[in-house]
C-alpha positions in Angstrom: 6.6 125.3 55.5 4.8 126.7 52.5 3.6 130.2 52.5 0.0 130.5 52.5 -0.6 126.7 52.8 -3.5 125.5 54.7 -3.2 124.4 58.3 -3.6 120.7 58.6 -5.3 119.5 61.8 -3.0 116.7 63.2 -3.9 114.6 66.4 -1.1 113.0 68.4 -2.5 110.2 70.4 1.0 109.6 72.2 1.5 109.2 76.2 3.2 112.2 77.5 3.4 110.5 81.3 7.0 108.5 79.9 10.2 109.7 78.9 9.7 107.6 75.7 6.5 109.5 74.6 7.9 112.8 75.8 10.7 112.6 73.4 8.8 111.4 70.4 6.3 114.6 71.2 9.7 116.4 71.2 10.9 115.4 67.9 7.4 116.0 66.3 7.6 119.6 67.4 11.0 120.1 66.1 9.6 119.1 62.8 6.4 121.0 62.5 8.4 124.2 63.9 10.3 124.1 60.8 8.5 121.9 57.8 5.0 121.8 58.7 1.8 124.3 59.0 -0.2 122.4 61.4 -2.8 122.8 63.9 -2.0 120.2 67.0 -4.7 118.4 69.0 -3.0 116.8 71.9 -4.1 116.2 75.3 -2.0 114.6 78.3 -2.0 110.7 78.2 -0.8 107.7 80.0 -0.2 104.4 78.5 -3.0 102.4 78.1 -5.7 105.3 78.3 -8.7 105.2 76.4 -9.0 107.1 73.2 -10.0 110.7 74.0 -13.9 111.5 73.8 -13.0 114.5 71.1 -11.7 112.0 68.8 -15.1 110.3 67.8 -16.4 113.8 66.3 -13.3 115.3 65.4 -12.6 116.2 61.6 -9.0 116.6 61.0 -6.1 115.5 58.2 -3.6 113.0 60.2 -2.7 111.0 62.9 0.5 110.2 65.0 -0.2 107.6 67.6 1.1 104.8 69.9 -1.7 102.3 69.5 -1.2 100.3 72.7 -4.5 99.1 73.0 -7.0 97.7 70.8 -9.8 100.5 71.7 -7.2 103.0 70.3 -6.5 100.6 67.2 -10.2 100.5 66.3 -10.8 104.2 66.4 -7.9 104.8 64.5 -9.3 102.1 61.9 -12.7 104.1 62.0 -11.6 107.6 61.0 -9.5 106.0 58.1 -7.1 109.3 58.2 -3.5 109.5 57.2 -1.9 107.9 60.3 1.8 106.6 61.3 1.9 104.1 64.4 4.5 104.1 66.8 3.6 101.0 68.5 2.9 98.1 66.1 1.1 96.1 68.6 -2.4 96.0 66.7 -1.3 96.3 62.9 -3.5 98.4 60.9 -4.0 98.2 57.1 -2.2 100.9 55.5 -0.8 102.6 58.5 3.0 102.5 58.4 4.7 101.7 61.8 7.9 103.3 63.0 9.8 102.1 66.2 12.9 101.3 68.2 15.2 99.1 66.9 15.0 96.4 69.6 17.7 94.4 67.8 20.3 97.5 68.4 18.7 97.9 72.1 19.8 94.1 72.9 23.2 94.6 71.0 24.3 97.6 73.0 23.0 96.3 76.6 24.6 93.0 76.0 27.8 94.4 74.5 27.9 96.8 77.4 28.2 93.9 80.1 30.3 91.7 78.0 33.0 94.7 78.0 32.6 94.6 81.7 33.4 91.3 81.5 30.3 89.1 82.6 29.8 85.8 81.7 26.5 85.1 83.3 23.4 86.5 82.0 19.6 87.1 83.2 16.8 88.7 81.6 14.1 90.0 84.1 10.9 91.4 81.9 6.9 91.2 81.7 5.2 87.9 80.6 2.8 88.7 77.5 4.2 92.1 77.0 5.4 92.5 73.2 8.3 94.5 73.5 9.6 92.4 76.4 9.0 88.9 74.9 11.0 90.7 71.8 13.9 91.6 73.9 14.0 88.7 75.9 14.3 86.4 72.7 16.8 88.5 71.1 18.9 88.6 74.1 19.0 84.9 74.2 19.8 84.5 70.7 22.6 87.2 70.7 24.4 85.6 73.8 23.7 81.9 72.6 25.9 82.7 69.8 28.5 83.7 71.8 28.3 80.3 73.9 26.1 81.9 76.8 22.8 81.0 78.2 20.0 83.5 80.1 18.3 82.9 83.3 14.7 84.3 82.8 12.1 85.9 85.2 8.7 87.1 84.1 5.7 87.7 86.3 3.3 84.7 86.3 -0.4 84.9 84.1 1.6 84.9 80.3 -1.1 86.6 78.2 -1.1 90.0 76.1 -0.9 92.3 78.5 -0.6 96.1 79.0 2.6 97.7 80.1 1.2 99.7 82.9 -0.8 96.7 84.0 2.3 94.4 84.0 4.6 96.8 85.8 1.9 97.3 88.6 1.6 93.2 88.9 5.6 93.2 89.0 5.4 95.2 92.1 3.1 92.2 93.9 5.6 89.3 92.9 8.9 91.0 94.4 9.1 87.8 96.7 9.3 85.7 93.5 11.8 87.8 91.9 13.7 88.1 95.0 13.9 84.2 95.1 15.2 84.5 91.5 17.7 87.2 92.1 19.1 85.2 95.3 19.5 81.8 93.3 21.3 83.7 90.1 25.3 82.5 90.0 27.4 85.4 91.0 28.4 87.4 89.2 25.3 87.9 87.0 24.4 90.9 84.3 20.7 91.3 84.7 19.1 93.1 81.6 15.7 94.3 82.3 13.1 95.0 79.7 12.8 98.7 80.9 13.9 101.0 83.2 10.6 100.3 85.7 11.8 96.7 85.8 15.3 97.4 86.5 14.2 99.6 89.4 12.2 97.0 90.9 15.1 94.5 90.4 17.1 97.0 92.3 14.9 97.6 95.1 14.5 93.5 95.5 18.5 93.4 95.5 18.7 96.0 98.3 16.1 94.3 100.1 17.7 90.8 100.3 21.4 92.0 100.5 22.6 91.4 97.1 25.4 93.8 96.1 25.2 96.1 93.0 26.9 95.8 90.9 29.5 93.4 92.3 27.1 90.6 92.6 24.6 91.6 90.2 24.6 94.5 87.5 21.5 95.5 86.4 20.8 97.9 83.0 17.4 99.2 81.9 16.1 100.4 78.8 14.7 104.1 77.9 17.1 106.0 80.1 14.3 107.8 82.0 16.9 110.0 84.0 14.6 110.9 86.8 13.9 107.2 87.2 17.5 106.1 86.7 18.7 108.7 89.2 16.0 107.7 91.9 17.1 104.2 91.5 19.7 102.8 94.3 22.5 102.6 93.1 21.7 105.0 90.0 20.6 102.7 86.9 22.6 102.4 83.8 20.2 102.6 80.8 20.1 102.0 76.7 19.1 105.5 75.4 16.4 105.1 72.5 16.5 108.1 69.6 12.9 109.1 70.6 13.3 112.7 69.3 14.4 111.2 65.7 11.4 108.9 66.1 9.1 111.8 66.4 10.9 113.8 63.4 10.4 110.9 61.4 7.0 110.3 62.0 6.0 113.6 61.3 7.9 113.9 58.2 6.4 110.6 57.1 2.6 111.8 57.8 3.4 115.1 55.7 4.1 112.7 52.8 1.0 110.7 53.5 -1.0 113.8 53.6 0.4 115.0 50.2 -0.5 111.8 48.6 2.3 109.3 48.9 1.8 105.6 49.7 2.9 104.6 53.0 5.9 102.3 53.0 5.3 98.6 53.4 7.9 97.8 55.6 8.3 99.0 59.0 10.8 101.6 59.7 13.4 101.1 62.8 15.5 103.7 64.5 18.9 102.5 66.1 19.0 103.8 69.9 21.4 106.5 71.0 23.8 104.3 73.1 24.3 103.2 76.7 24.1 106.1 79.8 26.4 104.2 81.9 25.9 104.9 86.2 26.5 103.0 88.9 24.1 99.7 88.4 27.1 98.4 86.0 30.3 100.2 87.0 32.2 97.2 87.5 34.9 94.7 86.2 33.6 91.0 86.2 37.1 89.8 85.6 38.8 87.3 88.0 42.4 87.9 86.2 43.5 90.7 88.6 46.1 91.7 86.1 43.6 92.2 83.4 40.8 93.3 85.7 43.8 96.2 87.0 44.3 97.2 83.2 40.7 97.7 82.7 40.1 99.9 85.2 43.1 101.9 84.3 41.8 101.8 80.8 38.4 102.9 81.7 39.5 105.8 84.1 42.1 106.8 81.8 41.2 106.4 78.0 40.3 110.0 77.2 43.4 111.2 78.8 45.4 110.2 75.9 47.2 106.8 77.2 48.5 104.4 75.0 49.2 100.3 75.6 52.9 101.1 77.1 50.9 103.2 80.0 48.5 100.2 80.7 51.6 98.0 80.7 53.4 100.4 83.4 50.5 99.3 85.6 50.6 95.5 85.7 53.4 93.0 86.5 53.5 91.5 83.5 55.3 92.0 79.9 53.0 93.9 77.0 52.9 90.3 74.9 51.7 88.4 78.1 49.0 91.3 78.8 47.8 91.2 75.2 47.4 87.9 75.0 45.6 87.3 78.3 43.7 90.6 77.6 42.5 89.1 74.2 41.3 85.8 75.7 39.2 87.5 78.6 37.9 90.5 77.2 38.1 89.5 73.4 40.0 92.4 72.3 43.1 94.3 72.7 44.1 96.7 75.2 44.2 99.2 72.2 41.2 98.7 70.9 39.1 99.0 74.4 41.2 102.1 74.7 39.4 103.4 71.3 35.8 102.1 72.0 35.7 104.2 75.2 37.2 107.3 73.2 34.7 107.0 70.6 32.0 106.5 72.6 32.9 109.6 74.8 33.3 111.5 71.7 29.6 110.4 70.3 28.1 111.4 74.1 30.0 114.8 73.6 28.9 115.5 69.8 25.4 114.3 70.9 24.8 116.1 74.1 26.6 119.4 73.8 27.6 122.2 71.2 31.3 122.0 71.6 33.5 122.5 68.8 35.6 119.8 67.6 38.9 120.9 68.4 37.4 121.2 72.3 35.9 117.6 72.2 39.5 116.2 70.5 41.3 117.7 73.7 38.6 116.0 76.2 39.2 112.9 74.5 43.0 112.7 74.3 43.8 113.8 70.8 46.0 116.4 70.1 44.2 117.5 67.2 40.8 117.3 65.9 42.2 115.8 62.6 43.7 112.9 64.4 40.2 112.4 66.2 
């Protein structure tokens, strides 16, 4: 922050009713405290809300918004102020976009389910909602390159729709959603477009007697911890790096206010990873030997085990286990052990301030240098 610099008036037109928007706001706050001399104009908002009345007469210096309605996009266009958009739903001339990497979201979710042995996949979304349509297409493409097809269920009335309206309509069509879920080949892994849609699917599974995760595993997107923990069973979800999105948006707006031209390309921010809960805590493997090995690895990878320890748990030789493991899982037992340890390391580094030596011990390494 420059000493004596004039405070800039910044409007934040971002929903505070969702975990995504709250994460973005937190990232902006972190940036503003350490890098900017800003006066923030922000009121509590929900997705789809009309522009605040004060915006029409507001005289400010910049805007960070999730322009999720045409009305809000038009108001931003009228003001002609330096603006960063975090939606991209209604492209605005000269307004750069920063958003979550949907390719990364789909890749993480699909890999998570593939690693659990699923070979039947489905997608549950909302017709006409941009992010849902993108994730549906990306999931179908990602899995088709691995020789798999994706069954799709979306609410009727395909048209451009708002997220809240689509979510409300989704509840009205639970019977159709249930019929679709009952008709899926079991076991099937369902990727939902977001946590709300995933919770709706879990509710219908419970009402129809579909066992989760044994018959149908479900994963959402956004990692809304309250919603995920209220789900039955608790919902696994892709966690987006919304704090970084907020920080990147604030830094970009600062550069634009200082007279730098906005970038032409969209900036995408990769998701943080998967938060695994009971809705995907299963191994969909018909080979009982490989299933036993996978379960042992998942339970003990961070205890410092090696492939020899896994072999002791199964009634076959090491070479037979490695051959069958590679055929079914697509990697070696050693690679699976390393993957789980690395994922655990990443979560500890993101979520805690533990020393590297402590993280090493918690993930099965004798020394931090080895980790």
